[in-house]
DRENDO-1510 file (C-alpha; in Angstrom, 1 decimal, always signed):
<recs>
REC; n; res; u; v; w
REC; 1; MET; +77.4; +48.8; -60.1 .
REC; 2; ILE; +76.0; +45.6; -61.7 .
REC; 3; ASN; +75.0; +45.7; -65.3 .
REC; 4; SER; +72.0; +43.4; -66.3 .
REC; 5; SER; +72.7; +44.0; -70.2 .
REC; 6; SER; +76.3; +42.9; -69.8 .
REC; 7; PRO; +77.3; +39.8; -71.5 .
REC; 8; VAL; +79.2; +39.1; -68.1 .
REC; 9; ALA; +76.9; +36.7; -65.9 .
REC; 10; MET; +75.4; +39.0; -63.0 .
REC; 11; TYR; +76.8; +36.6; -60.2 .
REC; 12; TYR; +80.3; +37.0; -61.7 .
REC; 13; GLN; +79.8; +40.9; -61.8 .
REC; 14; LEU; +78.6; +40.6; -58.1 .
REC; 15; LYS; +81.4; +38.4; -56.8 .
REC; 16; GLU; +83.8; +40.9; -58.3 .
REC; 17; ILE; +82.1; +44.0; -56.5 .
REC; 18; LEU; +82.2; +41.8; -53.3 .
REC; 19; VAL; +85.9; +40.9; -53.3 .
REC; 20; GLN; +86.9; +44.6; -54.4 .
REC; 21; GLU; +85.1; +45.6; -51.1 .
REC; 22; ILE; +86.9; +42.8; -49.3 .
REC; 23; GLN; +90.2; +44.0; -50.6 .
REC; 24; ASN; +89.6; +47.7; -49.9 .
REC; 25; GLY; +88.9; +46.6; -46.1 .
REC; 26; LYS; +85.3; +46.8; -45.9 .
REC; 27; TRP; +85.3; +43.6; -43.9 .
REC; 28; ALA; +88.3; +42.4; -41.7 .
REC; 29; PRO; +89.6; +38.8; -42.1 .
REC; 30; GLN; +87.6; +36.2; -39.9 .
REC; 31; THR; +84.7; +38.7; -39.6 .
REC; 32; LYS; +81.3; +38.3; -41.0 .
REC; 33; MET; +80.2; +39.7; -44.2 .
REC; 34; LEU; +76.7; +40.2; -45.7 .
REC; 35; SER; +74.3; +37.5; -45.4 .
REC; 36; GLU; +72.6; +36.1; -48.9 .
REC; 37; ARG; +69.4; +38.1; -47.8 .
REC; 38; GLU; +71.5; +41.3; -47.2 .
REC; 39; ILE; +73.2; +40.9; -50.3 .
REC; 40; VAL; +69.9; +40.6; -52.4 .
REC; 41; GLU; +68.6; +43.8; -50.8 .
REC; 42; THR; +71.7; +45.8; -51.1 .
REC; 43; TYR; +72.7; +45.0; -54.7 .
REC; 44; ASN; +69.4; +44.4; -55.9 .
REC; 45; VAL; +70.0; +40.8; -57.2 .
REC; 46; SER; +67.9; +37.7; -56.9 .
REC; 47; ARG; +68.7; +35.0; -54.3 .
REC; 48; VAL; +70.1; +32.6; -57.1 .
REC; 49; THR; +72.5; +35.5; -58.2 .
REC; 50; ALA; +73.6; +36.1; -54.6 .
REC; 51; ARG; +74.1; +32.5; -53.7 .
REC; 52; LYS; +76.1; +31.6; -56.8 .
REC; 53; ALA; +78.4; +34.7; -56.1 .
REC; 54; ILE; +79.0; +33.4; -52.6 .
REC; 55; GLU; +79.7; +29.9; -53.8 .
REC; 56; LEU; +82.3; +31.2; -56.3 .
REC; 57; MET; +84.0; +33.2; -53.5 .
REC; 58; VAL; +84.4; +30.2; -51.4 .
REC; 59; LYS; +85.7; +28.4; -54.3 .
REC; 60; GLU; +88.3; +31.1; -54.8 .
REC; 61; GLY; +89.3; +31.2; -51.5 .
REC; 62; TYR; +87.9; +34.6; -50.6 .
REC; 63; VAL; +85.3; +33.5; -47.9 .
REC; 64; TYR; +84.1; +30.7; -46.0 .
REC; 65; THR; +80.9; +29.7; -44.5 .
REC; 66; VAL; +79.8; +28.3; -41.4 .
REC; 67; LYS; +76.6; +26.4; -41.0 .
REC; 68; GLY; +74.0; +28.4; -39.1 .
REC; 69; LYS; +76.4; +31.4; -38.7 .
REC; 70; GLY; +77.0; +33.1; -42.1 .
REC; 71; THR; +79.7; +33.9; -44.6 .
REC; 72; PHE; +83.2; +35.0; -43.1 .
REC; 73; VAL; +86.2; +36.6; -44.7 .
REC; 74; LYS; +89.1; +34.4; -45.0 .
REC; 75; GLY; +92.0; +36.7; -45.2 .
REC; 76; LYS; +95.4; +35.9; -46.6 .
REC; 77; TYR; +97.8; +33.2; -45.6 .
REC; 78; ILE; +99.6; +33.7; -42.4 .
REC; 79; GLU; +103.4; +33.2; -42.9 .
REC; 80; GLN; +105.0; +31.2; -39.6 .
REC; 81; PRO; +108.8; +31.4; -39.4 .
REC; 82; LEU; +110.1; +28.1; -38.1 .
REC; 83; ASN; +113.6; +29.5; -36.2 .
REC; 84; HIS; +111.8; +30.4; -33.1 .
REC; 85; PHE; +108.9; +29.5; -30.5 .
REC; 86; TYR; +105.8; +30.8; -32.2 .
REC; 87; SER; +102.1; +31.2; -31.3 .
REC; 88; PHE; +99.3; +30.9; -33.9 .
REC; 89; ARG; +97.0; +32.8; -31.4 .
REC; 90; GLU; +99.5; +35.6; -30.8 .
REC; 91; ASP; +100.1; +36.0; -34.6 .
REC; 92; LEU; +96.4; +36.0; -35.4 .
REC; 93; ARG; +95.9; +38.6; -32.6 .
REC; 94; SER; +98.6; +40.8; -33.9 .
REC; 95; ARG; +96.6; +41.1; -37.1 .
REC; 96; GLY; +93.4; +42.1; -35.2 .
REC; 97; VAL; +91.7; +38.7; -35.4 .
REC; 98; GLU; +89.7; +37.6; -32.4 .
REC; 99; THR; +90.8; +34.0; -30.9 .
REC; 100; ARG; +89.7; +31.5; -28.7 .
REC; 101; SER; +89.8; +28.0; -27.7 .
REC; 102; ARG; +87.7; +25.2; -26.8 .
REC; 103; MET; +88.6; +22.2; -24.6 .
REC; 104; HIS; +87.8; +19.0; -26.3 .
REC; 105; ASN; +89.1; +16.5; -23.7 .
REC; 106; PHE; +91.0; +16.7; -20.5 .
REC; 107; SER; +91.9; +13.4; -18.9 .
REC; 108; ILE; +94.3; +11.3; -17.4 .
REC; 109; GLU; +95.8; +8.2; -19.2 .
REC; 110; LYS; +98.4; +5.8; -18.5 .
REC; 111; ALA; +101.3; +5.9; -21.1 .
REC; 112; ASP; +101.7; +3.0; -23.6 .
REC; 113; GLY; +105.1; +2.0; -24.7 .
REC; 114; GLU; +104.9; +4.5; -27.7 .
REC; 115; LEU; +103.9; +7.5; -25.6 .
REC; 116; ALA; +106.4; +6.5; -22.8 .
REC; 117; GLY; +109.3; +6.4; -25.3 .
REC; 118; ALA; +108.2; +9.9; -26.8 .
REC; 119; LEU; +108.3; +11.5; -23.1 .
REC; 120; ASN; +111.2; +9.4; -22.0 .
REC; 121; ILE; +109.1; +8.1; -18.9 .
REC; 122; SER; +108.0; +4.7; -17.8 .
REC; 123; GLU; +105.4; +2.8; -19.4 .
REC; 124; GLY; +102.4; +3.0; -17.4 .
REC; 125; GLU; +103.0; +6.4; -15.9 .
REC; 126; GLU; +100.2; +8.7; -15.8 .
REC; 127; VAL; +100.2; +11.6; -18.3 .
REC; 128; PHE; +97.6; +14.5; -18.8 .
REC; 129; CYS; +95.9; +14.3; -22.2 .
REC; 130; VAL; +94.9; +17.9; -23.2 .
REC; 131; GLU; +92.9; +18.4; -26.4 .
REC; 132; ARG; +91.7; +21.6; -27.8 .
REC; 133; ILE; +90.2; +22.9; -30.7 .
REC; 134; PHE; +91.5; +26.6; -31.7 .
REC; 135; PHE; +89.4; +29.4; -33.5 .
REC; 136; ALA; +90.2; +32.5; -35.6 .
REC; 137; GLY; +86.8; +34.4; -35.2 .
REC; 138; GLU; +84.3; +31.5; -36.1 .
REC; 139; LEU; +86.7; +29.6; -38.0 .
REC; 140; PRO; +88.4; +26.5; -36.3 .
REC; 141; TYR; +92.0; +26.4; -37.6 .
REC; 142; ALA; +93.7; +23.8; -35.5 .
REC; 143; LYS; +93.1; +20.7; -33.5 .
REC; 144; GLU; +95.8; +20.0; -30.6 .
REC; 145; ARG; +96.4; +17.1; -28.3 .
REC; 146; SER; +99.4; +17.5; -25.8 .
REC; 147; TYR; +100.4; +15.0; -23.6 .
REC; 148; ILE; +102.3; +16.1; -20.2 .
REC; 149; PRO; +104.0; +13.8; -17.4 .
REC; 150; CYS; +101.3; +14.2; -14.4 .
REC; 151; ALA; +104.6; +13.7; -12.3 .
REC; 152; LEU; +105.8; +17.1; -13.4 .
REC; 153; CYS; +102.6; +19.2; -12.7 .
REC; 154; PRO; +100.5; +17.4; -10.1 .
REC; 155; GLY; +97.2; +19.3; -9.8 .
REC; 156; LEU; +96.8; +20.7; -13.2 .
REC; 157; SER; +93.5; +21.3; -14.1 .
REC; 158; ARG; +91.2; +21.7; -16.9 .
REC; 159; GLU; +89.9; +25.2; -15.5 .
REC; 160; GLN; +93.6; +26.4; -15.1 .
REC; 161; ILE; +94.3; +25.6; -18.9 .
REC; 162; ARG; +91.0; +27.2; -19.9 .
REC; 163; LYS; +91.7; +30.3; -18.0 .
REC; 164; ASN; +95.5; +30.9; -18.4 .
REC; 165; GLY; +96.4; +28.6; -21.5 .
REC; 166; LEU; +98.5; +25.5; -21.2 .
REC; 167; TYR; +102.0; +27.2; -21.2 .
REC; 168; ASN; +101.1; +29.7; -18.6 .
REC; 169; SER; +99.6; +27.1; -16.5 .
REC; 170; LEU; +102.9; +25.1; -16.6 .
REC; 171; LYS; +104.8; +28.2; -15.0 .
REC; 172; LYS; +103.1; +27.6; -11.8 .
REC; 173; TYR; +105.2; +24.4; -11.7 .
REC; 174; ASN; +108.3; +26.2; -12.7 .
REC; 175; ILE; +108.2; +24.4; -16.1 .
REC; 176; TYR; +109.5; +26.9; -18.9 .
REC; 177; PRO; +110.0; +25.6; -22.3 .
REC; 178; THR; +113.5; +26.3; -23.4 .
REC; 179; ARG; +113.6; +24.2; -26.8 .
REC; 180; ALA; +111.4; +22.1; -28.9 .
REC; 181; CYS; +112.0; +19.5; -32.0 .
REC; 182; GLU; +109.2; +19.9; -34.5 .
REC; 183; LYS; +108.1; +17.8; -37.6 .
REC; 184; LEU; +105.7; +18.7; -40.1 .
REC; 185; LYS; +103.9; +16.5; -42.9 .
REC; 186; ALA; +101.1; +17.2; -45.2 .
REC; 187; ILE; +98.2; +14.8; -44.9 .
REC; 188; LEU; +94.5; +14.4; -45.7 .
REC; 189; LEU; +92.1; +14.8; -43.2 .
REC; 190; ASP; +89.9; +11.8; -41.8 .
REC; 191; GLU; +86.2; +12.4; -41.2 .
REC; 192; GLU; +86.6; +12.8; -37.4 .
REC; 193; ILE; +89.3; +15.5; -37.7 .
REC; 194; ALA; +87.9; +17.3; -40.7 .
REC; 195; SER; +84.5; +17.6; -38.8 .
REC; 196; LEU; +86.1; +19.3; -36.1 .
REC; 197; LEU; +87.8; +21.8; -38.2 .
REC; 198; GLU; +84.8; +22.1; -40.4 .
REC; 199; LEU; +86.3; +20.9; -43.5 .
REC; 200; PRO; +85.5; +18.2; -46.0 .
REC; 201; ALA; +87.0; +14.8; -45.4 .
REC; 202; ASN; +90.2; +14.4; -47.2 .
REC; 203; ASP; +91.0; +18.0; -47.3 .
REC; 204; ALA; +94.5; +19.0; -47.5 .
REC; 205; ALA; +96.1; +19.9; -43.7 .
REC; 206; ILE; +99.5; +20.1; -42.0 .
REC; 207; TYR; +100.1; +17.3; -39.2 .
REC; 208; LEU; +102.7; +18.6; -37.0 .
REC; 209; THR; +104.5; +16.9; -33.9 .
REC; 210; ARG; +106.4; +18.7; -31.3 .
REC; 211; THR; +108.6; +17.7; -28.4 .
REC; 212; THR; +108.9; +20.7; -25.9 .
REC; 213; TYR; +111.7; +20.5; -23.5 .
REC; 214; CYS; +112.4; +22.4; -20.1 .
REC; 215; ASN; +116.3; +22.1; -20.3 .
REC; 216; ASP; +116.6; +18.5; -20.9 .
REC; 217; VAL; +113.4; +17.3; -19.4 .
REC; 218; ILE; +110.7; +16.5; -22.0 .
REC; 219; VAL; +107.5; +18.2; -20.7 .
REC; 220; GLU; +105.1; +17.8; -23.7 .
REC; 221; LEU; +104.3; +15.8; -26.7 .
REC; 222; ASN; +102.1; +17.7; -28.9 .
REC; 223; GLN; +100.3; +16.6; -32.0 .
REC; 224; SER; +98.5; +19.2; -34.0 .
REC; 225; TYR; +96.0; +19.3; -37.0 .
REC; 226; VAL; +96.4; +22.5; -38.8 .
REC; 227; ARG; +94.2; +23.9; -41.7 .
REC; 228; GLY; +96.1; +23.8; -44.8 .
REC; 229; ASP; +94.4; +26.8; -46.2 .
REC; 230; MET; +95.2; +29.3; -43.5 .
REC; 231; PHE; +99.2; +29.0; -42.4 .
REC; 232; VAL; +102.3; +28.9; -44.5 .
REC; 233; TYR; +105.5; +27.9; -42.9 .
REC; 234; SER; +109.0; +29.5; -43.9 .
REC; 235; VAL; +112.6; +28.5; -43.0 .
REC; 236; GLU; +115.7; +30.4; -43.6 .
REC; 237; LEU; +118.6; +28.4; -44.9 .
REC; 238; GLN; +122.0; +29.2; -44.9 .
REC; 239; ASN; +125.1; +28.0; -46.8 .
REC; 240; ARG; +127.5; +26.1; -44.7 .
</recs>
């Protein structure tokens, strides 16, 4: 209980109580916790105290706020090993987190010299450009752009990808990823990407590029921006 006669500020006491309840599992990761009004009513504190407690929890990384939707529990970092094909969505779902994606763009473009080189096709060939934003609960955690040569999967559609996902859609064209080369870099987000991920501009993030192969054929160039406050990557090293 909050002790109004304690030398410890009431908002700090409230923050400690809410953090303890999160750690005890009262609210699961990526789920909505009490609103400011509900905190006021439940713990018999002022709106100022409730607001300052939430602000401190956001600062310390326990929760995040979504404008117009409320306050959500952030959860722990998710460790992602880099020694096999992986899926952020499957890892999140295995932790009981609801996931979804939103199509940001689906278009056909002509490959410029740089993109053609990356996909091992001729300059000017048509490629699908598929841009999606991925969510864990209400939190956008990644923005991805995939380029796929149109010649490999004529007829690929926005609706197919929306319904089945990208790789499951490619299976229709007998495209099964067999290996991938991935590069990661720490970056600061520009205003456009930060806005899509609901983060402040210049916040830290991971920029990931992946070239995916089906046997010896390049089937995808993927460029992803991943929140730096949610995932940690791990690699096992062996002494030769």
